[in-house]
C-alpha positions in Angstrom: 11.5 -8.6 9.3 12.0 -4.9 8.8 14.9 -3.0 10.6 14.7 0.8 10.8 15.8 3.9 12.7 13.6 6.3 14.7 14.0 9.4 12.6 10.8 10.9 11.2 11.7 10.7 7.5 12.6 7.0 8.0 9.2 6.3 9.6 7.5 8.0 6.6 9.4 5.6 4.3 8.3 2.7 6.5 4.7 3.7 5.9 5.3 3.6 2.2 7.0 0.3 2.5 4.0 -1.2 4.4 1.7 0.2 1.7 3.8 -1.6 -0.9 3.7 -4.8 1.0 -0.1 -4.5 1.2 -0.3 -4.1 -2.5 1.9 -7.2 -3.1 -0.3 -9.1 -0.7 -3.4 -8.0 -2.5 -2.3 -8.6 -6.1 0.5 -11.2 -6.0 1.0 -13.1 -2.7 -1.8 -13.1 -0.2 0.3 -15.2 2.2 3.0 -12.5 2.5 3.4 -11.1 6.0 5.7 -9.0 8.0 7.2 -11.0 10.8 8.1 -7.8 12.8 9.6 -4.4 12.8 12.8 -3.6 14.8 13.4 0.0 15.6 17.1 0.6 16.1 
């Protein structure tokens, strides 16, 4: 579960975080998943 705010710079960081999660899935843990994203 990822909790974030709606400001643009935070959403840019969220994209980077999802890219990182994708890399972890690809190389280390294919079963890793994001349960959801909560925008606060």
